[in-house]
C-alpha positions as a Markdown table, in Angstrom:
| # | Residue | x | y | z |
|---|---|---|---|---|
| 1 | Met | 121.4 | 120.0 | 123.3 |
| 2 | Thr | 119.0 | 118.2 | 120.5 |
| 3 | Ala | 116.7 | 119.2 | 118.1 |
| 4 | Gly | 113.7 | 119.7 | 119.2 |
| 5 | Trp | 113.6 | 119.7 | 122.8 |
| 6 | Leu | 112.3 | 123.2 | 123.4 |
| 7 | Lys | 109.7 | 122.6 | 121.2 |
| 8 | Ser | 108.8 | 119.5 | 123.0 |
| 9 | Arg | 108.8 | 121.3 | 126.2 |
| 10 | Ile | 106.7 | 124.1 | 125.5 |
| 11 | Glu | 104.2 | 121.7 | 124.3 |
| 12 | Gly | 104.3 | 119.9 | 126.9 |
| 13 | Ala | 103.5 | 122.8 | 129.0 |
| 14 | Met | 100.9 | 124.0 | 126.8 |
| 15 | Tyr | 98.7 | 120.0 | 127.0 |
| 16 | Gly | 99.9 | 119.8 | 131.0 |
| 17 | Gly | 97.6 | 122.9 | 131.7 |
| 18 | Ala | 95.1 | 121.4 | 129.9 |
| 19 | Ile | 95.2 | 118.7 | 131.2 |
| 20 | Gly | 95.9 | 119.4 | 134.9 |
| 21 | Asp | 92.3 | 121.8 | 134.2 |
| 22 | Ala | 90.7 | 118.4 | 133.0 |
| 23 | Leu | 91.0 | 116.7 | 135.3 |
| 24 | Gly | 90.7 | 119.1 | 137.9 |
| 25 | Arg | 87.3 | 120.1 | 136.8 |
| 26 | Pro | 84.8 | 117.3 | 137.7 |
| 27 | Val | 86.1 | 117.4 | 141.4 |
| 28 | Glu | 86.3 | 121.6 | 141.6 |
| 29 | Gly | 85.3 | 122.9 | 145.4 |
| 30 | Met | 83.9 | 119.1 | 146.4 |
| 31 | Ala | 84.6 | 118.1 | 150.0 |
| 32 | Arg | 85.7 | 114.3 | 150.0 |
| 33 | Asn | 82.8 | 112.8 | 151.1 |
| 34 | Leu | 80.8 | 114.1 | 148.5 |
| 35 | Ile | 83.6 | 113.1 | 146.3 |
| 36 | Glu | 83.7 | 109.3 | 147.4 |
| 37 | Glu | 79.5 | 109.9 | 147.2 |
| 38 | Ile | 79.3 | 110.7 | 143.5 |
| 39 | Tyr | 82.3 | 108.8 | 141.8 |
| 40 | Gly | 82.4 | 106.0 | 144.5 |
| 41 | Leu | 86.5 | 107.1 | 145.4 |
| 42 | Arg | 88.1 | 109.8 | 147.1 |
| 43 | Glu | 91.6 | 110.0 | 145.4 |
| 44 | Val | 91.4 | 110.9 | 141.9 |
| 45 | Thr | 93.4 | 108.9 | 139.9 |
| 46 | Asp | 92.5 | 109.7 | 136.2 |
| 47 | Met | 89.6 | 112.0 | 133.8 |
| 48 | Met | 86.1 | 111.5 | 134.9 |
| 49 | Pro | 83.1 | 113.7 | 133.2 |
| 50 | Arg | 82.3 | 116.5 | 135.2 |
| 51 | Ile | 78.6 | 114.7 | 137.9 |
| 52 | Lys | 76.7 | 117.0 | 140.0 |
| 53 | Lys | 73.2 | 116.5 | 141.7 |
| 54 | Asp | 70.2 | 117.8 | 140.2 |
| 55 | Lys | 67.4 | 119.5 | 142.9 |
| 56 | Asp | 66.2 | 115.4 | 143.0 |
| 57 | Gly | 69.2 | 113.8 | 144.0 |
| 58 | Asn | 69.9 | 112.3 | 140.6 |
| 59 | Leu | 73.1 | 112.4 | 139.0 |
| 60 | Lys | 73.3 | 113.7 | 135.6 |
| 61 | Glu | 76.5 | 114.7 | 133.7 |
| 62 | Gln | 77.9 | 117.6 | 132.5 |
| 63 | Ala | 80.9 | 117.6 | 131.1 |
| 64 | Gln | 82.8 | 114.8 | 129.4 |
| 65 | Pro | 86.4 | 113.6 | 130.8 |
| 66 | Gly | 88.6 | 115.9 | 129.2 |
| 67 | Gln | 86.5 | 118.7 | 128.7 |
| 68 | Thr | 88.5 | 122.3 | 130.0 |
| 69 | Thr | 87.2 | 124.9 | 131.7 |
| 70 | Asp | 88.1 | 129.3 | 131.6 |
| 71 | Asp | 91.4 | 128.7 | 132.8 |
| 72 | Thr | 92.1 | 127.2 | 129.2 |
| 73 | His | 89.7 | 129.3 | 127.2 |
| 74 | Phe | 91.9 | 132.5 | 128.4 |
| 75 | Lys | 95.6 | 130.3 | 128.4 |
| 76 | Asn | 94.1 | 130.1 | 124.5 |
| 77 | Leu | 93.3 | 133.9 | 124.6 |
| 78 | Leu | 96.4 | 134.8 | 125.7 |
| 79 | Cys | 98.3 | 132.1 | 123.3 |
| 80 | Gln | 96.0 | 133.8 | 120.0 |
| 81 | Ala | 97.6 | 137.6 | 121.5 |
| 82 | Ile | 100.8 | 136.2 | 120.9 |
| 83 | Leu | 100.2 | 134.2 | 117.8 |
| 84 | Lys | 98.6 | 137.9 | 116.1 |
| 85 | Lys | 102.1 | 139.7 | 117.5 |
| 86 | Gly | 104.3 | 137.3 | 116.3 |
| 87 | Gly | 106.4 | 137.1 | 119.5 |
| 88 | Arg | 105.3 | 139.2 | 122.7 |
| 89 | Val | 102.7 | 140.6 | 123.8 |
| 90 | Asp | 101.6 | 143.2 | 126.9 |
| 91 | Ala | 98.8 | 144.0 | 128.7 |
| 92 | Glu | 96.8 | 145.5 | 125.8 |
| 93 | Ala | 97.2 | 142.9 | 123.4 |
| 94 | Phe | 95.9 | 140.7 | 126.0 |
| 95 | Ala | 93.3 | 143.1 | 126.7 |
| 96 | Lys | 92.0 | 143.2 | 122.8 |
| 97 | Glu | 91.2 | 139.4 | 122.9 |
| 98 | Leu | 88.9 | 140.2 | 125.6 |
| 99 | Thr | 85.3 | 141.0 | 125.6 |
| 100 | Val | 82.4 | 141.6 | 128.2 |
| 101 | Asp | 80.4 | 139.3 | 127.3 |
| 102 | Asp | 82.6 | 135.9 | 127.5 |
| 103 | Lys | 80.7 | 133.8 | 129.3 |
| 104 | Phe | 83.4 | 132.1 | 130.8 |
| 105 | Ala | 84.0 | 135.4 | 132.2 |
| 106 | Tyr | 83.3 | 135.1 | 136.0 |
| 107 | Leu | 83.3 | 137.0 | 139.7 |
| 108 | Val | 86.7 | 139.4 | 139.3 |
| 109 | Met | 87.1 | 138.9 | 135.7 |
| 110 | Arg | 83.7 | 139.5 | 134.2 |
| 111 | Met | 84.0 | 143.3 | 136.8 |
| 112 | Ala | 87.4 | 144.0 | 135.4 |
| 113 | Leu | 86.5 | 144.4 | 131.3 |
| 114 | Leu | 83.7 | 145.9 | 132.6 |
| 115 | Lys | 85.4 | 148.1 | 134.5 |
| 116 | Gln | 87.3 | 148.7 | 131.3 |
| 117 | Glu | 84.6 | 148.9 | 129.0 |
| 118 | Leu | 83.4 | 151.8 | 130.4 |
| 119 | Leu | 86.3 | 153.8 | 131.0 |
| 120 | Arg | 87.3 | 153.8 | 127.8 |
| 121 | Lys | 83.4 | 154.8 | 126.4 |
| 122 | Asn | 83.2 | 157.3 | 129.0 |
| 123 | Tyr | 86.6 | 158.8 | 129.1 |
| 124 | Thr | 87.7 | 159.5 | 125.7 |
| 125 | Ala | 88.3 | 163.2 | 124.3 |
| 126 | Asn | 85.5 | 163.4 | 121.9 |
| 127 | Ser | 83.4 | 162.6 | 125.0 |
| 128 | Tyr | 84.7 | 166.6 | 126.2 |
| 129 | Ala | 84.9 | 168.4 | 122.9 |
| 130 | Gln | 89.3 | 168.0 | 123.7 |
| 131 | Ser | 91.6 | 166.8 | 121.2 |
| 132 | Tyr | 92.9 | 165.1 | 124.2 |
| 133 | Met | 91.9 | 163.2 | 127.5 |
| 134 | Pro | 94.7 | 162.6 | 129.7 |
| 135 | Val | 92.7 | 159.8 | 132.3 |
| 136 | Val | 95.8 | 157.0 | 132.2 |
| 137 | Asp | 93.3 | 154.2 | 133.7 |
| 138 | Thr | 91.9 | 153.9 | 130.3 |
| 139 | Ala | 95.2 | 152.0 | 130.0 |
| 140 | Ala | 94.8 | 147.9 | 129.3 |
| 141 | His | 97.7 | 147.4 | 133.0 |
| 142 | His | 95.2 | 149.5 | 134.9 |
| 143 | Gly | 92.3 | 147.2 | 134.2 |
| 144 | Gly | 92.7 | 145.1 | 137.6 |
| 145 | Gln | 93.0 | 147.6 | 139.6 |
| 146 | Gly | 91.0 | 147.8 | 143.0 |
| 147 | Leu | 89.8 | 143.8 | 142.7 |
| 148 | Pro | 89.7 | 141.6 | 144.6 |
| 149 | Pro | 92.9 | 138.5 | 144.2 |
| 150 | Ala | 91.1 | 135.6 | 142.5 |
| 151 | Asn | 93.0 | 133.3 | 140.4 |
| 152 | Gly | 92.5 | 135.3 | 137.1 |
| 153 | Ala | 95.6 | 135.4 | 136.4 |
| 154 | Val | 97.8 | 132.6 | 138.0 |
| 155 | Met | 95.1 | 130.2 | 135.7 |
| 156 | Met | 96.2 | 131.8 | 132.2 |
| 157 | Ile | 99.2 | 132.9 | 132.6 |
| 158 | Ser | 101.7 | 130.1 | 131.9 |
| 159 | Pro | 102.5 | 130.5 | 127.7 |
| 160 | Val | 104.4 | 134.1 | 129.0 |
| 161 | Gly | 106.9 | 131.9 | 130.6 |
| 162 | Met | 107.7 | 130.5 | 127.7 |
| 163 | Leu | 108.2 | 132.7 | 125.8 |
| 164 | Tyr | 111.1 | 133.2 | 128.4 |
| 165 | Pro | 112.9 | 130.1 | 128.4 |
| 166 | Gly | 115.8 | 130.2 | 131.3 |
| 167 | Gln | 115.0 | 133.7 | 132.1 |
| 168 | Pro | 112.8 | 133.9 | 135.0 |
| 169 | His | 113.1 | 137.7 | 135.8 |
| 170 | Glu | 111.9 | 139.2 | 132.7 |
| 171 | Ala | 109.1 | 136.4 | 132.2 |
| 172 | Tyr | 108.0 | 137.3 | 136.1 |
| 173 | Leu | 108.0 | 141.0 | 134.8 |
| 174 | Ala | 105.9 | 140.3 | 131.4 |
| 175 | Gly | 103.4 | 138.1 | 133.6 |
| 176 | Tyr | 102.4 | 141.0 | 136.2 |
| 177 | Glu | 102.1 | 143.3 | 133.2 |
| 178 | Ile | 100.1 | 141.2 | 131.6 |
| 179 | Ala | 97.9 | 140.1 | 134.4 |
| 180 | Cys | 97.6 | 143.7 | 135.5 |
| 181 | Ala | 94.8 | 143.6 | 132.4 |
| 182 | Ile | 92.6 | 141.7 | 134.6 |
| 183 | Gln | 93.4 | 141.8 | 138.8 |
| 184 | Gln | 96.0 | 144.2 | 140.3 |
| 185 | Gly | 98.9 | 143.8 | 143.4 |
| 186 | Tyr | 99.1 | 140.7 | 144.9 |
| 187 | Ser | 96.9 | 138.3 | 142.2 |
| 188 | Ala | 99.4 | 140.4 | 138.9 |
| 189 | Asp | 102.7 | 139.5 | 141.4 |
| 190 | Met | 101.5 | 135.7 | 142.1 |
| 191 | Ala | 100.9 | 135.4 | 138.2 |
| 192 | Gly | 104.5 | 136.8 | 137.8 |
| 193 | Val | 105.7 | 134.1 | 140.0 |
| 194 | Val | 103.9 | 131.0 | 138.2 |
| 195 | Ala | 105.5 | 132.6 | 134.3 |
| 196 | Ala | 109.1 | 132.7 | 136.0 |
| 197 | Gly | 108.6 | 129.2 | 137.3 |
| 198 | Val | 107.7 | 127.7 | 133.5 |
| 199 | Ala | 110.9 | 129.8 | 132.5 |
| 200 | Ala | 112.3 | 128.9 | 135.4 |
| 201 | Ala | 111.5 | 124.8 | 133.6 |
| 202 | Leu | 112.2 | 125.2 | 130.5 |
| 203 | Thr | 116.3 | 124.7 | 130.8 |
| 204 | Leu | 118.1 | 121.8 | 130.2 |
| 205 | Asp | 119.1 | 121.5 | 134.1 |
| 206 | Ala | 115.7 | 122.2 | 135.6 |
| 207 | Arg | 114.3 | 120.1 | 138.8 |
| 208 | Pro | 111.0 | 120.3 | 141.0 |
| 209 | Ala | 112.9 | 122.2 | 143.6 |
| 210 | Thr | 115.1 | 124.7 | 141.2 |
| 211 | Val | 111.9 | 125.5 | 139.7 |
| 212 | Val | 109.8 | 126.0 | 143.3 |
| 213 | Asn | 113.3 | 127.9 | 144.8 |
| 214 | Thr | 112.5 | 130.1 | 141.4 |
| 215 | Met | 109.3 | 130.5 | 142.6 |
| 216 | Met | 110.3 | 131.7 | 145.7 |
| 217 | Glu | 112.6 | 134.7 | 145.0 |
| 218 | Tyr | 110.2 | 136.4 | 142.6 |
| 219 | Ala | 107.0 | 135.7 | 145.2 |
| 220 | Pro | 106.1 | 139.0 | 147.2 |
| 221 | Val | 106.9 | 138.7 | 151.1 |
| 222 | Asn | 104.4 | 137.5 | 152.1 |
| 223 | Ala | 103.3 | 134.8 | 149.9 |
| 224 | Lys | 107.3 | 133.3 | 150.0 |
| 225 | Ala | 106.7 | 133.6 | 153.7 |
| 226 | Leu | 103.2 | 130.4 | 153.2 |
| 227 | Leu | 105.3 | 129.2 | 150.5 |
| 228 | Thr | 107.8 | 128.6 | 153.1 |
| 229 | Ala | 105.3 | 127.2 | 155.7 |
| 230 | Thr | 104.3 | 124.7 | 152.5 |
| 231 | Leu | 107.6 | 123.4 | 152.0 |
| 232 | Glu | 108.3 | 122.7 | 155.2 |
| 233 | Leu | 104.8 | 120.5 | 155.5 |
| 234 | Val | 106.1 | 118.6 | 152.3 |
| 235 | Asp | 109.0 | 117.5 | 154.0 |
| 236 | Gln | 106.8 | 116.3 | 156.9 |
| 237 | Ser | 104.3 | 114.4 | 154.3 |
| 238 | Ala | 104.8 | 110.9 | 152.7 |
| 239 | Asp | 101.9 | 111.5 | 149.8 |
| 240 | Met | 99.2 | 114.4 | 148.5 |
| 241 | Pro | 96.5 | 113.0 | 151.4 |
| 242 | Ala | 98.8 | 113.5 | 154.3 |
| 243 | Phe | 100.0 | 116.9 | 153.3 |
| 244 | Arg | 96.4 | 118.0 | 152.8 |
| 245 | Glu | 95.4 | 116.9 | 156.3 |
| 246 | Ala | 98.8 | 118.9 | 157.4 |
| 247 | Tyr | 97.5 | 122.1 | 154.9 |
| 248 | His | 94.2 | 122.4 | 155.9 |
| 249 | Asp | 94.9 | 122.5 | 159.3 |
| 250 | Lys | 97.1 | 124.8 | 160.1 |
| 251 | Leu | 97.6 | 127.0 | 156.4 |
| 252 | Leu | 94.3 | 127.4 | 155.0 |
| 253 | Ile | 93.2 | 130.8 | 153.8 |
| 254 | His | 90.6 | 131.1 | 150.6 |
| 255 | Phe | 88.9 | 129.3 | 148.0 |
| 256 | Leu | 89.4 | 132.6 | 145.4 |
| 257 | Asp | 93.5 | 133.0 | 147.1 |
| 258 | Pro | 96.0 | 132.4 | 144.0 |
| 259 | Gly | 98.8 | 132.1 | 147.0 |
| 260 | Glu | 96.6 | 129.5 | 147.9 |
| 261 | Val | 96.6 | 128.2 | 145.0 |
| 262 | Val | 100.4 | 128.4 | 143.8 |
| 263 | Ala | 101.6 | 126.7 | 146.9 |
| 264 | Ala | 99.0 | 124.3 | 146.3 |
| 265 | Ala | 101.3 | 123.6 | 142.6 |
| 266 | Ala | 104.0 | 123.8 | 143.7 |
| 267 | Ala | 103.3 | 121.2 | 146.8 |
| 268 | Gly | 102.3 | 118.4 | 144.0 |
| 269 | Leu | 105.0 | 119.2 | 141.6 |
| 270 | Leu | 107.2 | 118.6 | 144.6 |
| 271 | Leu | 105.4 | 115.5 | 146.1 |
| 272 | Gly | 105.3 | 113.9 | 142.4 |
| 273 | Asp | 109.0 | 114.8 | 142.1 |
| 274 | Gly | 108.6 | 116.2 | 138.9 |
| 275 | Asp | 106.5 | 113.1 | 137.4 |
| 276 | Phe | 104.0 | 114.0 | 135.0 |
| 277 | Glu | 101.2 | 112.1 | 136.0 |
| 278 | Lys | 102.1 | 112.4 | 139.9 |
| 279 | Ser | 102.1 | 115.6 | 140.1 |
| 280 | Thr | 99.4 | 117.0 | 138.4 |
| 281 | Leu | 97.2 | 113.7 | 139.9 |
| 282 | Asn | 98.0 | 115.2 | 143.8 |
| 283 | Ala | 97.5 | 119.1 | 143.3 |
| 284 | Val | 94.0 | 117.6 | 141.6 |
| 285 | Asn | 93.7 | 115.9 | 145.1 |
| 286 | Phe | 95.2 | 119.2 | 147.1 |
| 287 | Gly | 91.5 | 120.1 | 146.6 |
| 288 | Arg | 89.2 | 123.4 | 146.6 |
| 289 | Asp | 90.0 | 125.2 | 143.3 |
| 290 | Thr | 91.3 | 122.0 | 141.8 |
| 291 | Asp | 91.3 | 123.2 | 138.2 |
| 292 | Ser | 93.7 | 126.5 | 138.6 |
| 293 | Ile | 95.9 | 124.2 | 141.2 |
| 294 | Ala | 96.2 | 121.5 | 138.4 |
| 295 | Thr | 97.3 | 123.7 | 135.5 |
| 296 | Ile | 99.8 | 125.8 | 136.9 |
| 297 | Thr | 100.7 | 122.1 | 138.1 |
| 298 | Gly | 100.4 | 120.5 | 135.0 |
| 299 | Ala | 102.6 | 123.3 | 133.1 |
| 300 | Leu | 105.1 | 123.6 | 135.2 |
| 301 | Ala | 105.2 | 119.6 | 135.1 |
| 302 | Gly | 105.0 | 119.2 | 131.3 |
| 303 | Ala | 107.4 | 122.1 | 130.6 |
| 304 | Leu | 110.2 | 120.1 | 132.5 |
| 305 | Gly | 109.0 | 116.2 | 130.5 |
| 306 | Gly | 108.4 | 117.6 | 127.8 |
| 307 | Ile | 104.6 | 116.2 | 125.7 |
| 308 | Ser | 106.5 | 112.7 | 125.8 |
| 309 | Ala | 106.0 | 112.0 | 129.4 |
| 310 | Ile | 102.3 | 112.5 | 129.4 |
| 311 | Pro | 100.4 | 109.5 | 128.5 |
| 312 | Asp | 98.7 | 109.7 | 125.2 |
| 313 | Lys | 95.3 | 109.2 | 126.5 |
| 314 | Trp | 94.9 | 112.5 | 129.2 |
| 315 | Ile | 95.9 | 114.3 | 125.3 |
| 316 | Lys | 94.1 | 112.0 | 123.6 |
| 317 | Ala | 90.7 | 113.3 | 126.1 |
| 318 | Val | 91.7 | 116.9 | 125.8 |
| 319 | Asp | 91.5 | 117.3 | 122.0 |
| 320 | Asp | 88.5 | 114.9 | 121.9 |
| 321 | Ser | 86.2 | 117.2 | 123.6 |
| 322 | Ile | 87.7 | 120.3 | 121.7 |
| 323 | Lys | 84.4 | 122.0 | 121.0 |
| 324 | Asp | 84.4 | 125.9 | 120.6 |
| 325 | Glu | 88.4 | 125.7 | 121.7 |
| 326 | Pro | 91.5 | 125.3 | 119.6 |
| 327 | Leu | 94.3 | 122.4 | 119.8 |
| 328 | Gln | 96.5 | 122.8 | 122.7 |
| 329 | Ser | 99.0 | 121.5 | 119.5 |
| 330 | Asp | 98.2 | 124.8 | 117.3 |
| 331 | Met | 99.1 | 126.9 | 120.1 |
| 332 | Ala | 101.5 | 125.0 | 121.4 |
| 333 | Ala | 103.7 | 125.7 | 117.8 |
| 334 | Gly | 102.3 | 128.8 | 118.0 |
| 335 | Val | 104.2 | 130.1 | 120.8 |
| 336 | Phe | 107.4 | 128.4 | 119.6 |
| 337 | Lys | 107.1 | 129.9 | 116.2 |
| 338 | Ala | 106.3 | 133.2 | 118.1 |
| 339 | Leu | 109.9 | 132.2 | 119.9 |
| 340 | Gln | 111.4 | 131.5 | 117.4 |
| 341 | Phe | 110.9 | 135.1 | 116.1 |
| 342 | Glu | 112.4 | 136.7 | 119.4 |
| 343 | Leu | 115.5 | 134.7 | 119.2 |
| 344 | Asn | 116.2 | 136.3 | 115.6 |
| 345 | Gly | 115.2 | 139.1 | 116.7 |
| 346 | Ala | 117.6 | 139.1 | 119.9 |
| 347 | Arg | 120.9 | 138.1 | 117.5 |
| 348 | Glu | 120.1 | 140.8 | 115.2 |
| 349 | Trp | 120.0 | 143.3 | 118.3 |
| 350 | Ala | 123.5 | 141.7 | 119.1 |
| 351 | Asp | 124.7 | 141.9 | 116.1 |
| 352 | Arg | 123.6 | 145.8 | 116.0 |
| 353 | Tyr | 125.2 | 146.8 | 119.1 |
| 354 | Thr | 128.3 | 144.2 | 120.0 |
| 355 | Ala | 130.4 | 146.7 | 118.3 |
| 356 | Leu | 129.5 | 149.7 | 120.1 |
| 357 | Leu | 131.1 | 148.4 | 123.2 |
């Protein structure tokens, strides 16, 4: 194993997720005929601006090429929690980075944050003139309780896998617990699955198939069935357009279903054979929740290939479009430093207890 190998792969995963997000943003939720009408193409091949029609039918640019969305924003907040801790974090540490007035907190995410704030404000001991108030639902990992399935957790969880390279089981457990701050049940399960996939990709002998098989291992029963059916369609499809047509005909669920998003992300990776550019564009061209699908595929492909496998022009596009968000290179450096801290701690733990075995 050469020096810098893991650092490159973590940076690749970090930039890969942001680039997938930026590639998917312009065409999120758009039908293919509308993509062709606005952009003059049916398949995305490069970074594009976000263009929409105004009420008069005129085309208006809303975002420059390379600009990311809430997917990367919340991933950055998770990274900031990791940087502050200097290592692995839990749901509580992540929740401390979230605010109810965050402009990126849409739909289910905002519901979780409002619920958490309300509970913590109302159910405090001094509100009831008591020294102790046993209300367990104020814990951060109960924040997503009772909320419907959505993609808020799967889209931002990849940094968790970077802290558990080669340890998908631990990555799954940590990803699930952290995700519970904003979602629970099925959605948190699928976030753990994505974290496990990133962890599996951060090994020397990792391949797209081994990564997807690892994700399958940790998927809940219904999602496992969906992934199995998805892989069958991948085997029968020559390319993404063929797969897309078959999937949309046989397996389509719901725009915000995290199982569908993860299945489509896995298909993009396999159909691109792990090549960063091909795999990530495959994910974008699946359609539907394109930014969330491609941010997962981008993180997985980036973890497999490292930063050198990503086109420089795409890295530059994301860096140049930064507004209020941190650079992905800074986030990657922080996560790598946190991993070093965790590994040093593991050595100390092993030294302390080995003599007792």
